[in-house]
C-alpha positions as CSV (number, residue, x, y, z in Angstrom):
1,M,0.3,0.0,0.1
2,S,1.4,3.2,-0.7
3,S,0.5,7.1,-1.1
4,E,1.8,10.3,-2.4
5,C,2.2,14.1,-1.4
6,P,1.5,16.2,-3.8
7,L,4.6,18.5,-2.4
8,M,7.1,15.9,-1.6
9,A,6.4,13.1,-3.9
10,F,7.7,10.4,-1.4
11,R,6.4,6.7,-1.3
12,T,5.5,4.9,1.6
13,D,5.4,1.3,2.8
14,A,2.9,-0.6,5.0
15,S,4.9,0.9,7.8
16,G,4.8,4.5,6.7
17,D,8.3,5.1,5.8
18,V,9.2,6.8,3.3
19,G,9.9,4.5,-0.2
20,N,12.3,5.5,-2.8
21,Q,10.0,7.2,-5.6
22,W,11.6,10.4,-7.1
23,N,14.3,10.8,-4.5
24,F,15.3,13.5,-6.1
25,L,13.1,15.5,-4.5
26,T,15.1,16.1,-1.1
27,I,14.7,18.4,1.5
28,R,16.3,20.9,0.6
29,N,14.2,21.0,-2.6
30,V,10.8,20.5,-1.1
31,A,11.6,22.8,1.8
32,I,12.4,25.7,-1.2
33,T,9.5,24.8,-3.1
34,L,7.5,25.3,0.4
35,C,9.1,28.4,1.3
36,I,8.8,30.0,-2.5
37,A,4.8,28.7,-2.1
38,S,4.8,30.5,1.0
39,M,6.2,33.7,0.1
40,V,4.0,33.7,-3.3
41,N,0.8,33.6,-0.8
42,I,2.5,36.4,1.1
43,A,2.9,38.3,-1.7
44,L,-0.5,38.1,-3.0
45,L,-2.0,38.3,0.1
46,F,-0.3,41.7,0.4
47,G,-0.9,42.7,-3.6
48,L,-4.2,41.8,-2.9
49,S,-4.7,44.0,0.3
50,L,-3.0,46.6,-1.7
51,Y,-5.0,46.6,-4.3
52,R,-8.3,46.7,-2.6
53,D,-7.2,49.5,-0.4
54,S,-5.9,51.5,-3.2
55,V,-10.1,51.1,-5.1
56,G,-11.6,51.9,-2.1
57,Q,-9.1,54.5,-0.3
58,I,-9.3,58.3,-0.1
59,G,-7.2,59.9,-3.2
60,S,-8.3,56.9,-5.9
61,G,-9.0,57.6,-8.9
62,N,-12.9,56.8,-8.5
63,F,-12.9,58.8,-5.5
64,R,-11.4,61.8,-7.0
65,R,-14.4,61.4,-9.6
66,I,-16.4,61.4,-6.8
67,M,-15.7,64.2,-5.5
68,A,-15.4,66.2,-8.6
69,D,-19.0,65.8,-8.8
70,Q,-20.1,66.2,-5.2
71,K,-18.1,69.7,-5.8
72,V,-19.9,70.2,-8.9
73,I,-23.6,69.5,-6.6
74,A,-21.9,71.9,-4.1
75,N,-21.7,75.0,-6.5
76,I,-24.9,74.1,-8.5
77,Q,-27.7,73.3,-5.7
78,P,-28.3,75.6,-4.5
79,P,-27.7,77.8,-7.5
80,P,-24.3,79.4,-7.1
81,S,-24.3,82.5,-4.8
82,F,-22.7,84.9,-7.6
83,V,-25.0,84.5,-10.1
84,I,-28.2,85.3,-7.5
85,N,-26.1,88.1,-6.0
86,A,-25.6,89.2,-9.5
87,Y,-29.4,89.3,-10.2
88,K,-30.5,90.6,-6.8
89,D,-27.9,93.7,-7.6
90,L,-30.1,94.2,-10.7
91,F,-33.5,94.7,-8.4
92,E,-31.4,96.4,-5.5
93,V,-30.5,99.3,-8.3
94,V,-34.4,100.2,-8.6
95,A,-34.6,100.8,-4.9
96,E,-31.3,102.8,-4.7
97,P,-31.0,104.5,-7.8
98,E,-28.8,106.7,-6.1
99,K,-26.5,104.2,-5.8
100,A,-26.4,102.6,-9.0
101,R,-22.4,102.8,-9.8
102,E,-21.9,100.8,-6.1
103,H,-24.5,98.0,-7.3
104,F,-22.9,97.8,-10.9
105,A,-19.6,97.6,-9.2
106,E,-20.7,94.5,-7.3
107,F,-22.4,93.1,-10.8
108,E,-19.2,93.1,-12.3
109,K,-17.5,91.3,-9.0
110,H,-20.1,88.7,-9.2
111,K,-19.5,88.3,-12.8
112,Q,-15.7,87.6,-12.4
113,E,-16.5,85.4,-10.0
114,F,-18.5,83.2,-12.0
115,L,-16.3,83.3,-14.8
116,D,-13.6,82.3,-12.8
117,Q,-15.4,79.0,-11.4
118,V,-15.9,78.3,-15.0
119,E,-12.4,77.7,-15.2
120,T,-12.4,75.8,-12.4
121,W,-14.9,73.9,-13.3
122,R,-12.8,73.0,-16.8
123,A,-9.9,71.5,-14.6
124,L,-12.2,69.0,-12.8
125,D,-12.0,65.3,-13.8
126,I,-16.1,64.5,-14.6
127,D,-18.2,63.5,-17.4
128,A,-17.7,64.9,-20.4
129,G,-21.7,65.8,-20.7
130,T,-22.2,67.3,-17.7
131,K,-18.7,69.4,-17.9
132,Q,-20.0,70.7,-21.4
133,L,-23.1,72.2,-19.4
134,L,-21.1,73.8,-16.9
135,T,-18.2,75.1,-19.2
136,V,-20.2,75.9,-22.0
137,A,-24.4,75.8,-21.8
138,S,-24.1,77.3,-18.4
139,P,-22.0,80.1,-19.6
140,A,-23.9,80.9,-23.1
141,S,-27.3,80.7,-21.3
142,L,-25.7,83.8,-19.2
143,E,-24.6,86.0,-22.3
144,P,-28.4,87.5,-22.5
145,F,-28.4,88.3,-18.6
146,W,-24.7,89.7,-18.3
147,D,-25.1,92.0,-22.0
148,V,-29.0,93.5,-20.8
149,A,-27.7,94.4,-17.4
150,E,-24.1,95.6,-18.3
151,N,-25.1,97.3,-21.5
152,K,-28.9,99.0,-21.1
153,I,-30.0,98.6,-17.3
154,F,-27.2,99.6,-15.3
155,P,-26.2,102.7,-17.5
156,A,-29.4,103.7,-17.3
157,F,-29.7,104.0,-14.0
158,I,-26.1,105.7,-13.6
159,E,-27.2,108.2,-15.9
160,N,-30.7,109.0,-14.7
161,P,-31.4,108.1,-11.1
162,N,-35.3,109.0,-11.5
163,T,-35.7,106.5,-14.1
164,I,-38.7,104.5,-13.9
165,L,-38.8,101.1,-14.0
166,Y,-41.5,100.8,-16.4
167,G,-39.6,101.6,-18.8
168,L,-37.0,99.2,-18.6
169,T,-39.7,96.3,-18.0
170,A,-38.5,94.9,-21.2
171,E,-34.5,94.6,-20.1
172,Y,-35.8,92.8,-17.0
173,A,-38.0,90.8,-18.5
174,A,-34.9,89.3,-20.8
175,A,-32.5,89.3,-18.3
176,K,-35.1,87.1,-16.0
177,K,-36.0,84.5,-19.0
178,A,-31.7,84.4,-19.6
179,F,-31.2,83.7,-15.7
180,T,-34.4,81.2,-15.8
181,E,-32.6,79.4,-18.3
182,H,-29.8,79.5,-16.8
183,Q,-31.5,77.8,-13.5
184,K,-32.6,74.9,-16.3
185,I,-29.2,74.1,-17.3
186,A,-28.0,74.1,-13.5
187,A,-30.9,71.2,-12.5
188,E,-29.6,69.4,-15.6
189,I,-26.1,69.5,-14.4
190,L,-27.3,68.3,-11.0
191,R,-29.4,65.6,-12.2
192,R,-26.3,64.3,-13.8
193,S,-23.7,64.9,-11.0
194,N,-25.8,62.9,-8.8
195,E,-26.5,59.4,-11.4
196,S,-22.5,59.8,-12.0
197,T,-21.9,59.8,-8.0
198,G,-24.1,56.7,-8.0
199,E,-22.5,55.0,-10.4
200,H,-19.2,55.6,-9.3
201,L,-20.4,54.7,-5.8
202,A,-21.6,51.5,-6.8
203,E,-18.6,50.6,-9.1
204,V,-16.3,51.1,-5.8
205,S,-18.4,48.7,-3.8
206,G,-18.5,46.3,-6.0
207,A,-14.7,46.1,-6.7
208,V,-14.0,46.0,-3.1
209,N,-17.1,43.6,-2.6
210,W,-14.9,41.2,-5.3
211,L,-11.4,41.8,-3.7
212,N,-12.5,41.2,0.0
213,N,-14.1,37.7,-1.8
214,L,-10.1,37.5,-3.5
215,Y,-8.7,38.3,-0.8
216,Y,-10.6,35.8,1.7
217,A,-10.1,32.7,-1.1
218,V,-6.0,33.5,-1.0
219,G,-6.3,33.4,2.6
220,A,-8.2,30.2,3.0
221,F,-5.8,28.8,-0.1
222,A,-2.7,29.9,2.2
223,L,-4.0,28.6,5.6
224,L,-5.2,25.6,3.8
225,S,-0.8,25.2,2.2
226,A,0.5,25.6,6.1
227,I,-2.4,23.0,7.2
228,A,-0.7,20.7,4.3
229,T,2.7,21.7,4.6
230,V,2.9,20.4,8.2
231,L,0.9,17.2,7.9
232,V,4.2,16.8,5.2
233,V,6.5,17.8,7.6
234,L,4.9,15.5,10.4
235,K,4.5,12.2,7.8
236,F,7.4,12.1,5.4
237,L,10.1,14.4,7.5
238,I,9.5,13.7,11.3
239,R,8.5,10.3,11.2
240,P,11.9,8.8,9.2
241,L,14.0,11.2,11.8
242,R,12.5,10.0,14.6
243,R,13.0,6.2,13.0
244,I,17.0,7.2,12.5
245,R,17.0,8.8,16.2
246,D,15.9,4.8,17.4
247,V,18.4,3.5,15.1
248,T,20.8,6.2,16.9
249,N,20.0,5.6,20.4
250,A,20.5,1.6,20.3
251,L,23.8,2.3,18.2
252,A,25.3,4.1,21.0
253,E,23.8,2.0,23.6
254,G,26.0,-1.3,21.7
255,R,23.1,-2.7,20.0
256,Q,24.8,-3.3,16.1
257,T,22.5,-5.7,15.0
258,E,19.7,-2.8,14.8
259,E,18.7,-2.7,11.0
260,I,19.5,1.3,10.0
261,P,16.3,2.2,7.3
262,Y,16.4,4.7,4.2
263,V,19.9,3.3,3.0
264,E,18.9,3.4,-0.7
265,A,16.9,7.3,-0.4
266,A,19.1,9.7,-2.4
267,H,17.4,12.4,-0.2
268,E,19.3,14.0,3.1
269,I,17.6,11.2,5.2
270,G,19.1,8.3,3.3
271,E,22.6,10.5,3.6
272,V,22.1,10.5,7.5
273,A,21.4,6.1,7.4
274,R,24.2,5.9,5.3
275,A,26.3,8.3,7.8
276,L,25.5,5.9,10.4
277,T,25.8,2.7,8.4
278,V,29.6,4.0,9.3
279,F,29.2,4.7,12.7
280,Q,27.9,0.7,12.7
281,S,30.8,-0.6,10.9
282,A,33.2,1.5,13.4
283,A,31.3,0.6,16.4
284,R,31.7,-3.3,15.2
285,D,35.3,-3.0,14.6
286,R,35.8,-1.2,18.5
287,L,34.2,-3.8,19.4
288,E,36.5,-6.3,17.9
289,K,39.7,-4.1,18.9
290,E,38.2,-4.2,22.7
291,R,38.3,-7.8,22.4
292,Q,41.8,-7.6,21.1
293,I,43.0,-5.3,24.1
294,N,41.3,-7.3,26.9
295,A,43.8,-10.0,25.5
296,E,46.7,-8.0,24.9
297,R,46.0,-6.5,28.9
298,E,45.5,-10.1,30.6
299,Q,49.3,-10.9,28.9
300,N,50.9,-7.8,29.9
301,A,49.2,-8.5,33.9
302,R,51.2,-11.9,33.5
303,L,54.4,-10.2,32.3
304,K,54.2,-7.5,34.9
305,E,53.6,-10.4,37.8
306,E,57.0,-12.2,36.6
307,A,58.7,-8.4,36.4
308,D,57.3,-7.2,40.0
309,R,59.0,-10.6,41.1
310,R,62.6,-10.0,39.6
311,V,62.3,-5.9,41.1
312,N,61.6,-7.1,44.5
313,A,64.6,-9.4,44.7
314,E,66.4,-6.5,43.4
315,A,65.1,-4.2,45.8
316,A,65.8,-7.4,48.8
317,A,69.2,-6.8,47.5
318,T,69.6,-3.2,47.5
319,N,67.8,-2.2,51.1
320,A,70.7,-5.3,52.1
321,A,73.6,-3.4,50.8
322,V,72.3,0.1,51.7
323,G,71.5,-0.9,54.7
324,A,75.3,-2.3,55.6
325,L,76.5,1.3,53.8
326,R,74.3,2.9,56.5
327,D,75.9,1.3,59.6
328,G,79.5,1.6,58.2
329,L,78.4,5.8,57.5
330,R,77.1,6.2,60.9
331,R,80.4,4.6,62.7
332,L,82.6,6.3,60.5
333,A,80.8,9.8,61.5
334,A,81.2,8.6,64.9
335,G,85.3,8.9,64.3
336,D,85.6,4.7,64.2
337,L,88.4,4.7,61.4
338,T,88.8,1.2,62.3
339,T,85.2,0.1,60.5
340,R,85.2,-2.4,57.8
341,I,82.1,-3.7,56.1
342,E,82.8,-7.5,56.1
343,Q,79.3,-8.9,54.9
344,P,79.5,-9.5,50.7
345,F,76.9,-7.8,48.6
346,D,74.9,-9.0,45.8
347,G,76.3,-8.7,42.0
348,K,77.6,-5.3,41.2
349,L,77.2,-4.0,44.4
350,D,80.0,-5.6,45.7
351,Q,82.2,-3.4,44.3
352,I,80.3,-0.3,46.3
353,R,81.6,-2.3,49.5
354,D,85.3,-2.8,48.6
355,D,85.8,1.0,47.7
356,F,84.1,1.8,51.0
357,N,86.6,-0.2,53.1
358,E,89.7,1.4,50.8
359,A,88.5,4.1,51.7
360,C,88.1,3.6,55.1
361,A,91.8,2.6,54.7
362,T,93.0,5.9,53.1
363,I,91.8,7.9,55.8
364,N,92.9,6.1,58.7
365,A,96.6,5.6,57.3
366,T,96.7,9.9,56.0
367,F,95.4,10.0,59.9
368,G,98.1,7.9,61.4
369,R,100.4,10.7,59.9
370,V,98.8,13.6,61.2
371,V,99.2,12.5,64.7
372,A,103.2,11.6,64.5
373,T,103.0,14.9,62.7
374,A,101.8,16.7,65.6
375,Q,104.2,15.6,68.1
376,T,107.1,16.5,65.5
377,L,105.2,20.1,65.9
378,D,104.9,20.0,69.5
379,G,109.0,19.3,69.7
380,G,109.3,22.2,67.4
381,V,107.2,24.5,69.5
382,S,109.1,23.8,72.4
383,E,112.7,24.5,70.9
384,I,110.8,28.0,69.9
385,V,110.2,29.0,73.7
386,T,113.8,28.3,74.2
387,A,114.8,30.3,71.6
388,S,112.5,33.4,72.4
389,D,114.2,33.6,76.2
390,D,117.6,33.8,75.1
391,L,116.7,36.7,73.3
392,S,114.2,38.1,76.3
393,R,117.6,38.6,78.0
394,R,119.9,39.9,75.4
395,T,117.1,42.6,75.0
396,E,117.3,42.9,78.8
397,R,120.9,44.0,78.2
398,V,120.6,46.4,75.5
399,A,118.2,48.3,78.2
400,A,121.3,48.3,80.4
401,A,123.2,50.0,78.0
402,L,120.3,52.5,77.1
403,E,120.3,54.1,80.9
404,E,123.5,55.4,80.1
405,T,121.9,57.3,77.2
406,V,119.3,59.0,79.7
407,A,122.2,61.2,81.3
408,T,122.7,62.6,77.4
409,L,119.1,62.3,76.7
410,R,118.3,65.3,80.1
411,E,120.6,67.4,78.2
412,I,119.3,67.8,74.9
413,N,115.9,68.2,76.9
414,G,116.6,72.4,77.6
415,T,117.1,73.0,74.1
416,V,114.1,70.5,72.8
417,E,112.0,72.6,75.7
418,R,113.5,76.1,74.0
419,S,112.4,74.8,70.2
420,S,108.9,73.7,72.2
421,Q,108.4,77.3,72.9
422,S,109.2,78.7,69.3
423,L,106.8,76.2,67.8
424,E,104.1,76.5,70.3
425,K,104.5,80.3,69.4
426,T,104.5,79.7,65.6
427,R,101.5,77.2,66.2
428,Q,99.4,79.7,67.6
429,R,100.1,82.1,64.5
430,T,99.9,79.0,62.3
431,A,96.2,78.8,63.6
432,A,95.4,82.3,63.5
433,A,96.5,82.4,59.6
434,R,94.2,79.4,59.5
435,A,91.2,81.2,60.7
436,D,91.6,84.1,58.4
437,A,91.9,81.3,55.6
438,E,88.5,79.5,57.2
439,A,87.0,83.5,57.0
440,S,88.5,84.0,53.5
441,S,86.9,80.3,52.5
442,A,83.4,81.5,54.0
443,V,83.4,84.9,52.0
444,V,84.3,82.4,49.0
445,S,81.7,80.3,49.7
446,D,79.2,83.2,50.5
447,A,80.3,84.7,46.7
448,L,80.1,80.7,45.3
449,A,76.3,80.8,46.9
450,A,75.5,84.0,45.5
451,I,76.7,83.2,42.0
452,G,74.6,80.3,42.2
453,A,71.4,82.6,42.9
454,I,72.4,84.2,40.1
455,E,72.5,81.0,37.5
456,T,69.3,79.6,39.3
457,S,67.6,83.0,38.2
458,A,68.6,82.9,34.8
459,S,67.4,79.3,34.7
460,E,64.0,80.6,36.1
461,I,64.1,83.5,33.4
462,N,64.6,80.9,30.7
463,Q,61.8,78.8,31.9
464,I,59.5,81.7,31.7
465,I,61.1,83.1,28.4
466,A,59.8,79.3,27.5
467,V,56.4,79.5,28.8
468,I,56.2,83.1,27.1
469,D,57.2,82.0,23.6
470,D,54.3,78.6,24.2
471,I,51.6,81.7,25.1
472,A,53.2,83.4,21.8
473,F,52.3,79.9,19.6
474,Q,49.6,79.2,21.4
475,T,48.0,82.7,20.8
476,N,48.6,82.1,17.0
477,L,47.2,78.7,17.0
478,L,43.9,80.4,18.7
479,A,44.0,83.8,16.0
480,L,43.9,80.7,13.4
481,N,41.3,79.0,15.0
482,A,38.8,82.0,15.4
483,G,39.5,83.1,12.0
484,V,38.5,79.4,10.7
485,E,35.9,79.9,13.3
486,A,34.5,83.6,11.4
487,A,34.8,82.5,8.4
488,R,32.6,79.3,9.0
489,A,30.1,81.2,11.1
490,G,29.4,84.1,8.9
491,D,27.9,87.0,10.2
492,A,27.0,85.0,13.7
493,G,30.6,85.0,14.7
494,Q,30.0,82.8,17.8
495,G,32.8,80.5,18.0
496,F,35.1,83.9,17.1
497,A,33.5,85.3,20.6
498,V,35.3,82.2,22.3
499,V,38.6,82.1,20.4
500,A,38.5,86.3,21.4
501,S,38.4,85.1,25.2
502,E,41.2,82.5,25.1
503,V,43.2,84.7,23.5
504,R,43.0,87.4,26.1
505,A,43.5,84.5,28.4
506,L,47.0,83.7,27.3
507,A,47.8,87.8,26.8
508,Q,47.1,87.8,30.7
509,R,49.8,85.2,31.5
510,S,51.9,86.7,29.2
511,A,52.2,89.9,31.2
512,T,52.6,87.9,34.6
513,A,55.4,86.1,32.7
514,A,57.1,89.5,32.2
515,K,56.5,90.3,35.5
516,E,58.2,87.2,37.1
517,I,61.2,88.0,34.3
518,K,61.3,91.9,35.5
519,E,61.6,90.6,39.3
520,L,63.8,88.0,38.4
521,I,66.2,90.2,36.6
522,S,66.1,92.5,40.1
523,K,66.9,89.6,42.4
524,S,70.2,88.6,40.1
525,T,71.1,92.5,39.9
526,E,71.5,92.7,43.9
527,Q,73.2,89.2,44.2
528,V,75.2,90.2,42.0
529,A,76.3,93.6,43.7
530,T,76.2,91.6,47.0
531,G,78.9,88.8,45.3
532,S,81.0,91.9,44.4
533,R,81.2,93.3,47.9
534,L,82.0,89.9,49.2
535,V,85.2,89.0,46.9
536,G,86.3,92.6,48.1
537,E,86.2,91.3,51.8
538,T,88.2,88.2,50.8
539,G,90.6,90.4,49.1
540,N,91.3,92.5,52.6
541,T,91.1,88.8,53.8
542,L,94.2,87.5,52.0
543,H,95.7,90.5,53.2
544,R,96.2,89.8,56.7
545,I,97.1,86.4,55.8
546,A,100.2,87.1,54.0
547,E,100.9,89.5,57.3
548,Q,100.5,86.5,59.7
549,V,103.1,84.5,57.2
550,L,105.9,87.0,57.1
551,E,106.0,86.8,61.0
552,M,105.5,83.0,60.6
553,S,108.9,82.8,58.5
554,T,110.7,84.9,61.6
555,D,109.8,82.6,64.2
556,I,111.0,80.0,61.5
557,E,114.5,81.3,61.6
558,E,114.8,81.9,64.8
559,I,114.1,77.9,65.3
560,A,116.6,77.1,63.0
561,A,119.4,78.6,64.6
562,R,118.5,76.3,68.0
563,A,117.9,73.3,65.5
564,R,122.0,73.9,64.9
565,E,122.3,74.2,68.4
566,E,121.3,70.8,69.2
567,A,123.1,69.4,65.6
568,V,126.0,69.8,67.8
569,A,124.7,68.2,71.1
570,L,122.9,65.2,69.5
571,K,126.7,64.6,66.9
572,Q,127.6,63.0,70.7
573,L,124.7,60.7,70.6
574,G,125.4,59.5,67.1
575,V,128.3,56.9,67.5
576,A,126.4,55.1,70.6
577,T,122.5,55.2,69.5
578,D,123.2,54.1,65.8
579,E,124.6,50.8,67.4
580,M,122.2,50.4,69.9
581,D,119.8,51.5,67.6
582,Q,120.5,48.9,65.3
583,M,120.9,46.3,68.6
584,T,117.4,47.7,69.9
585,Q,115.5,47.2,66.5
586,Q,116.8,43.7,65.4
587,N,116.3,42.2,68.9
588,A,112.7,43.9,69.4
589,A,111.5,42.5,66.0
590,M,113.0,38.7,66.7
591,A,111.5,39.2,70.2
592,E,108.2,40.2,69.0
593,E,108.3,38.0,66.1
594,A,109.1,34.8,68.2
595,T,106.9,35.4,71.1
596,A,103.8,36.0,69.0
597,T,105.0,32.7,66.7
598,S,106.1,30.4,69.3
599,H,102.5,31.0,71.0
600,S,100.4,30.7,68.2
601,L,102.0,27.5,67.3
602,S,101.8,26.3,71.1
603,N,97.8,26.7,70.9
604,E,97.8,25.2,67.3
605,A,99.1,22.1,68.6
606,A,97.2,22.0,71.1
607,E,94.2,22.3,69.1
608,L,95.5,19.4,66.3
609,T,96.0,17.1,68.9
610,A,92.8,17.1,70.8
611,M,90.9,17.3,66.8
612,V,92.8,14.0,66.7
613,R,92.1,12.3,69.7
614,T,88.2,11.7,68.4
615,F,89.4,9.5,66.5
616,R,89.7,6.2,66.6
617,I,92.6,4.6,64.2
618,A,94.3,1.4,64.2
619,A,97.8,0.8,65.8
620,E,97.3,4.0,67.4
621,P,100.8,5.6,68.8
622,A,100.9,7.2,72.0
623,V,100.3,10.8,72.2
624,A,101.1,13.4,75.0
625,A,98.3,14.8,76.4
626,A,98.4,18.2,75.5
627,G,99.4,20.7,78.5
628,P,98.5,24.4,79.0
629,A,99.2,27.1,76.3
630,S,102.4,29.0,77.7
631,A,101.5,32.3,78.4
632,P,102.9,35.2,76.7
633,R,105.8,36.9,78.7
634,P,106.3,40.5,79.3
635,S,108.6,41.3,76.0
636,P,111.6,43.3,77.8
637,V,111.2,45.9,75.0
638,S,108.1,47.3,76.3
639,A,110.0,48.0,80.1
640,M,112.8,49.8,78.4
641,Q,110.3,52.1,76.7
642,K,108.2,52.7,79.6
643,R,111.8,53.5,81.2
644,V,112.8,56.0,78.8
645,A,109.3,57.6,78.8
646,S,109.5,58.4,82.7
647,A,113.2,60.2,82.2
648,F,111.2,62.3,79.9
649,A,108.0,62.8,82.1
650,Q,110.4,64.6,85.3
651,A,110.7,67.5,82.4
652,P,108.6,71.0,83.4
653,R,107.0,71.0,80.1
654,G,106.6,69.0,77.4
655,N,105.1,68.9,73.8
656,A,102.3,66.4,73.0
657,A,103.8,65.7,69.2
658,V,107.5,65.4,70.6
659,D,106.6,62.5,73.5
660,E,104.7,60.9,70.7
661,D,107.7,60.8,68.4
662,W,110.6,59.4,71.0
663,T,107.5,57.1,72.6
664,E,107.0,55.4,69.3
665,F,111.4,55.9,69.1
């Protein structure tokens, strides 16, 4: 059993599935066809709606014709006021003959209004017969009326206001006849206009009714098309998609035996079905690969168990070796250099044991040599201490010889004292000169500060000048902007006012900067004057320093003379002091170095012995206990220096600088 859709042209079997008949009509083509049909229906409905509105709406052709007829009716019924008023003017002149000219002017006015209305009627879109009556017959019927009134009645009353009506009976009768003829024509025009209006209204009503019926028919057709589209989509698209969905879910759940429908179809659903067959094949391949992977996983598990057993055995041997090394290192860290690892290790690890035992033996031999060296060093230190004692005794003898030079030094003390006094005066004058020099330095510093202030002012002036230049540049830009704004604004000039205010603000800034420049220049002038005055004071101070230097030169001459006297006395001490100086310097240097070296070596030997005793070595030799470190003995040279200083302490006055020199000696 099969059924066909006029839009889809799909064939269904007994289960309602889509067949292969006319497979070239794909979902895409059908969708495009339905969209085009929908757009045609919408366009048809829209076009009919517009056409219906154009037929019956205000402004259409029929409406304009109806309005023209109504306008004619309004102008004709009642008769036009301009013709009635003209007819009335003919009788008012009889009642007021003295105003004949005024009534004639009104008559002419009403006549012109009628003629203007005739021209308006000529432009109307109305029936040709009605237009002929309006524009030709009606004006022609009034020609006798206008002629009698203008050429006979009004001229008679204008020439003679006392004219009697009976003398113009024929003229009034002719005017009345023409006006009556005009009324007949107006009645005919009214009848024709009413008939035309009725015809146009009937035409419009019929057209609108026909368009409404057509609009409803098209709308019903569009509704039926939409319903048919929904039914087609539900039956020939949704149902196959549901079948494809069920198959897809079955594939996702692992049921690979489900048959995929629509595989041979040429439309999009067939393409989806063929794609699902690819997925189904891939899923079957995946299941086969999973079975192979599971088999390989089981084999790998067996291999891993065997490898684990080998690794565990090797790990046990490694742990045993590491434990033995850890124990040996702990004993070695505790100072036991005789430690050895006796138990062999498995395999290649035994080489580590041999290396450890060899390293321990090497360390043990090295520390044995260190112990022997410490004993030898202790004997050398004892010999050095003995030599230091001999040197001290020789230094004592030199100190006794220096006692004999003390008397000679006392004789020199008087000369040194006088030299000290002269030097004191020289020192005072030198201090005064130094004070003046310091004053000069202060003055020079003030002068430099003033010059620095001048430079600062100059830099500030440069900054302000830069600001003025910047303001001038901005003023030019603002002036240019003002010109542009004025050109754009024309006579309004609003933009120019804004720019002008900015220019005035910049001008005020320029004036302020100029004022600051003036003040800075004044300050610079004052600072230059101050610098000039300070430089003058510096010159005076330097002059006084020159005078003090002259006085110092005189004192220095006196010191030179006394120094010559001291030189004669010092020559007597030259021979003895030279020999003593050489012996004292040599002995003092030897004594100090020997004493320091002996004590340092003694302390280091004791420390080395104590450190070596913390280790346990094989065949340990007997090492004597380290005795207490020898205490440093007083140097004979230091005692000699104190005795010489006490000899000078008996002098009534002394100079600090001289005392320091002799103490160093």
